[in-house]
C-alpha positions in Angstrom: 1.0 171.8 212.6 -0.1 173.8 215.2 -1.3 177.8 214.4 -2.3 180.5 217.0 -4.6 183.0 216.0 -4.4 187.0 217.3 -7.0 189.4 216.7 -6.5 191.9 213.8 -7.4 194.5 217.0 -4.5 195.9 218.5 -4.7 196.6 222.1 -1.9 198.7 224.2 -0.4 196.2 225.9 0.9 194.3 221.7 2.0 198.0 221.4 4.1 198.4 224.3 5.6 194.8 223.4 5.8 195.6 219.9 8.4 198.3 220.7 10.2 196.6 223.5 11.1 193.8 220.4 12.6 196.6 218.8 15.3 197.3 221.0 15.6 194.3 223.0 18.4 191.2 222.7 21.9 191.9 221.6 21.1 193.8 218.4 19.3 197.2 217.9 18.0 196.2 214.4 15.0 195.5 212.7 13.2 191.7 213.3 10.5 190.3 211.2 9.0 186.7 212.1 12.1 186.3 214.5 14.5 187.6 212.4 16.6 190.2 211.9 18.2 191.8 209.7 22.3 191.7 209.5 21.7 188.4 211.1 23.3 185.2 209.3 20.7 182.7 207.5 22.1 180.3 209.5 20.4 181.8 212.6 16.8 181.2 210.6 17.5 177.6 209.9 18.1 176.8 213.5 14.5 178.8 214.2 12.8 177.9 211.0 14.5 174.1 209.9 15.9 173.4 206.5 14.6 176.6 204.1 11.5 175.0 201.4 13.8 177.2 198.5 17.0 178.8 197.9 17.7 180.2 194.9 20.8 182.5 193.5 19.2 185.7 191.8 20.5 189.2 190.5 19.2 190.8 193.4 20.6 188.1 196.5 20.2 184.8 197.4 16.4 184.1 198.8 15.4 181.4 200.8 12.3 180.8 201.6 10.1 178.6 204.3 6.4 177.7 203.5 4.5 178.4 206.0 7.1 178.6 209.0 4.9 178.9 212.0 1.7 179.5 209.8 3.8 182.1 208.2 5.5 181.9 204.7 8.5 184.0 205.3 11.1 184.8 202.4 14.7 186.1 202.6 17.4 188.5 200.8 21.1 187.7 201.9 24.0 188.5 200.4 27.1 186.9 199.0 28.0 186.5 202.9 24.7 184.5 204.1 23.8 188.0 206.2 20.2 188.9 205.5 19.4 192.1 204.5 15.8 191.5 203.5 12.8 189.6 205.0 8.6 189.5 203.4 6.2 188.2 205.4 2.8 187.0 204.6 -0.2 184.4 205.4 0.7 181.5 203.2 -1.1 180.6 199.8 -4.7 179.0 200.3 -4.8 175.5 199.7 -7.8 174.3 197.7 -9.4 178.0 197.6 -9.3 177.6 201.9 -7.3 180.4 203.4 -5.0 179.3 206.5 -5.3 180.2 209.6 -4.0 184.2 210.2 -0.7 183.4 212.3 0.8 187.5 213.1 4.2 187.9 213.1 4.9 189.1 217.3 6.9 192.1 216.4 4.5 194.0 214.2 0.8 192.1 214.3 -0.4 193.8 211.2 -1.2 191.3 208.6 -4.7 192.1 207.3 -5.1 195.0 209.5 -6.7 198.6 208.0 -3.3 200.7 206.4 -5.2 203.5 208.5 -4.4 201.3 212.1 -1.2 199.5 211.0 -0.1 203.3 211.0 -1.0 204.6 214.5 0.2 201.0 215.6 3.6 202.1 213.8 3.8 205.8 214.4 3.1 204.4 218.7 6.1 202.7 218.5 8.4 205.4 217.6 8.7 204.5 213.7 8.8 206.9 211.4 7.0 207.4 207.8 8.4 207.9 204.9 7.7 208.9 201.7 6.7 206.0 198.9 7.1 205.7 195.7 3.9 204.5 195.0 0.6 204.1 196.9 0.5 200.5 197.4 2.5 200.9 200.4 3.3 201.7 203.7 6.7 203.2 204.5 8.0 203.9 208.2 12.4 204.1 209.2 13.1 201.9 212.1 15.6 202.1 213.6 18.2 201.9 210.8 16.3 199.9 208.8 12.6 200.1 206.7 9.8 198.3 206.7 7.6 197.9 204.4 3.5 197.5 205.0 2.1 196.3 201.4 -1.5 197.3 200.7 -3.8 195.3 198.9 -7.6 197.3 198.6 -6.2 199.5 201.6 -5.5 196.3 204.1 -1.8 195.1 205.1 -1.1 191.9 202.7 2.5 191.3 203.3 5.0 193.5 205.2 8.4 193.8 204.3 11.9 194.8 206.1 14.2 196.1 204.9 18.1 197.0 205.6 19.8 200.2 204.5 21.0 199.1 201.1 18.0 197.8 200.2 15.8 200.5 201.3 18.4 202.4 198.6 17.5 199.8 195.5 14.1 200.4 196.4 14.1 203.6 196.6 12.6 204.5 199.8 15.7 206.0 201.0 18.0 208.6 199.1 21.6 206.3 198.8 24.5 205.1 196.1 22.9 202.5 194.0 25.0 199.1 194.1 27.0 198.8 190.7 24.6 196.5 188.8 25.3 192.8 189.0 23.9 189.6 187.5 24.4 186.7 189.7 26.2 183.2 188.5 24.6 180.9 186.0 24.8 176.8 186.7 25.2 175.7 183.5 25.4 172.2 183.7 25.5 170.6 187.8 27.4 167.2 187.9 25.5 164.5 188.9 25.9 162.2 191.9 24.2 158.8 192.4 22.7 158.8 195.9 25.1 157.2 198.6 24.7 153.9 199.3 25.7 153.7 203.1 22.8 156.4 203.0 20.0 153.9 200.5 21.0 150.9 202.9 20.2 153.5 206.3 17.0 154.8 204.5 19.1 158.1 205.0 17.0 161.5 203.6 17.4 165.3 203.9 17.6 168.7 202.8 21.2 170.0 202.3 22.1 173.9 201.4 25.9 173.9 199.8 27.7 177.2 198.7 30.1 177.7 196.3 32.7 180.5 195.7 33.6 181.0 192.6 36.4 182.6 191.2 35.8 185.5 188.5 36.8 182.9 185.9 33.7 181.1 187.2 36.4 178.3 188.5 35.0 176.9 191.7 37.7 178.0 194.1 36.0 176.4 197.7 32.2 174.3 198.6 30.5 174.2 202.1 27.7 172.8 203.9 25.5 175.3 205.3 22.1 173.7 206.2 23.4 169.9 207.0 21.4 167.0 206.0 21.4 165.5 209.1 23.7 162.5 207.3 27.5 163.4 206.1 27.4 160.8 202.9 24.4 162.9 201.9 25.8 166.3 203.1 29.2 164.9 201.0 27.3 164.2 197.7 26.3 167.0 197.2 29.6 169.2 197.9 31.2 167.1 194.9 28.3 167.6 192.7 28.9 171.2 193.3 32.7 171.1 193.0 32.7 169.4 189.7 29.9 172.0 188.3 30.4 174.1 185.6 29.1 177.8 186.4 29.0 181.3 184.2 31.1 183.9 186.3 29.1 187.1 187.9 29.1 190.1 186.7 29.6 193.3 188.4 28.8 196.4 186.7 29.5 194.3 183.0 32.8 192.6 184.0 33.5 189.2 185.4 33.8 188.8 189.2 34.1 186.6 192.2 30.6 185.5 193.6 28.7 182.8 195.4 26.6 180.1 194.1 23.9 178.6 196.6 22.3 175.5 196.0 19.6 173.8 197.6 18.9 169.7 197.1 16.4 167.3 198.8 17.7 163.8 199.3 14.2 161.8 199.3 13.2 157.7 199.0 9.4 158.5 198.1 7.3 156.4 199.7 
């Protein structure tokens, strides 16, 4: 995979470009690594391909792309599969060797000194917020919040938050949402590798969303990310339709929800 190296010293042209990115296109929402807060996760799939991880958690549905064009991208979406927060970082070292530094184009701040990053944020019109702890530097950017996570006074990760997520993290004032516990997969219905897909040597990653009632029963299953093979998609849809779930809880009361599952159908070497 090709990677593009960017010098951590930020020229005036880069600052201007970042400022323009905040207001370009059809949305004025915060963008990070090409991902817009408030966008459907399918837009991210179009940009980065199938995710390497999907997990249904109490905080939301986590989607992760490992080394997506040189950057790790980790999202949280709501049950509507709308992006609520975006975390980017340099990929983990492989056998002790760090990956080349690739910057998110909107905010080329990874590895920057905190003081340099602060000047950058101020130059694009962001407003500094009071942080709940001294290992971060938080900034209001339009309707959203960008958090610079610091290690030894250098930017280690970038976290973009919409207003609801920013309230949950304590960066802005607001009414916290009711406590939520995600649905649990109790028993996954096993399916065989589809015979026609096997004969065709078809492989792929499929992601399906399962709508659950307040009793935990399956009401609908839909393919969010296709494997590219209809038989594989159908097999995974059947698996979720016949699986058993424990319902989600909203403020301690069972409630309707969505469970998202990722499966990789692979034939091996």
